C-alpha positions as CSV (number, residue, x, y, z in Angstrom):
1,M,5.1,7.9,16.1
2,E,6.8,7.5,12.7
3,D,3.6,8.5,10.9
4,V,3.1,11.6,13.0
5,R,6.5,12.9,12.0
6,K,6.0,12.6,8.2
7,A,4.2,15.9,7.8
8,G,7.0,17.8,9.4
9,Y,9.6,16.0,7.5
10,E,7.9,16.8,4.2
11,L,7.9,20.5,5.1
12,R,11.6,20.5,6.0
13,A,13.2,18.1,3.6
14,G,10.9,17.9,0.6
15,R,11.1,15.3,-2.1
16,E,14.3,13.8,-3.3
17,A,15.2,13.1,-6.9
18,A,16.3,9.5,-5.9
19,P,13.2,7.2,-5.5
20,Q,12.7,5.8,-2.1
21,S,10.8,2.7,-1.1
22,T,9.7,1.0,2.1
23,D,11.5,-2.3,2.9
24,I,9.3,-5.3,2.3
25,E,9.7,-6.6,5.8
26,E,8.7,-3.2,7.2
27,L,5.5,-3.2,5.0
28,M,4.6,-6.7,6.1
29,R,5.2,-5.8,9.8
30,R,3.2,-2.6,9.7
31,V,0.3,-4.1,7.7
32,P,-0.7,-7.5,9.1
33,G,-2.1,-9.8,6.5
34,L,0.0,-8.5,3.6
35,T,1.8,-11.2,1.7
36,R,5.3,-10.9,0.4
37,K,4.1,-11.1,-3.2
38,E,1.7,-8.2,-2.7
39,A,4.4,-6.2,-0.9
40,L,6.7,-6.7,-3.9
41,K,4.0,-5.6,-6.3
42,I,3.2,-2.5,-4.2
43,Q,6.9,-1.7,-4.0
44,S,7.3,-1.9,-7.8
45,I,4.5,0.7,-8.5
46,G,6.8,3.6,-7.7
47,M,5.1,5.5,-4.9
48,S,6.6,7.3,-1.9
49,P,7.1,5.2,1.3
50,W,4.0,6.7,3.0
51,E,1.9,6.2,-0.1
52,E,3.0,2.5,-0.2
53,L,2.0,2.1,3.4
54,D,-1.4,3.7,2.8
55,Y,-2.0,1.6,-0.3
56,A,-1.0,-1.5,1.6
57,Y,-3.6,-0.8,4.2
58,L,-6.3,-0.3,1.5
59,V,-5.2,-3.6,-0.1
60,V,-5.6,-5.6,3.0
61,N,-8.6,-3.9,4.6
62,N,-10.7,-3.4,1.5
63,G,-9.7,-6.5,-0.4
64,I,-8.2,-4.7,-3.4
65,D,-6.6,-6.9,-6.0
66,V,-3.0,-5.6,-6.4
67,F,-2.3,-7.6,-9.6
68,Y,-5.2,-6.2,-11.6
69,N,-4.1,-4.0,-14.5
70,S,-6.3,-1.0,-14.8
71,N,-8.0,-0.3,-18.1
72,N,-10.2,2.5,-19.5
73,S,-13.2,1.3,-17.5
74,Y,-12.0,0.1,-14.2
75,L,-9.1,1.3,-11.9
76,V,-9.1,-1.4,-9.3
77,R,-10.8,-4.7,-8.7
78,Q,-12.1,-5.8,-5.3
79,V,-11.8,-9.4,-4.3
80,V,-14.3,-10.8,-1.8
81,T,-12.5,-13.2,0.5
82,K,-15.0,-13.5,3.4
83,Y,-18.5,-14.7,3.4
84,F,-20.9,-13.3,6.0
85,M,-24.2,-15.0,6.6
86,I,-27.0,-12.8,8.0
87,I,-29.8,-14.6,9.7
């Protein structure tokens, strides 16, 4: 329900000058599998609360390495954590 209301809130209230951030416990609750260290790193990037939540989903579900610093060639690095054997 919280995510459904965000579009209407953006239209009514708009962006504030003061930076907002999602609480670390809330990020970890809404994205199962996210570690506290990853949540702190996502929080320090400087995105809006909804962008933090979306990025946390991408990190957990696509295996993105949060601690990789982008350079001129690569933006993100994917870490393979599961091994599937096809027979």
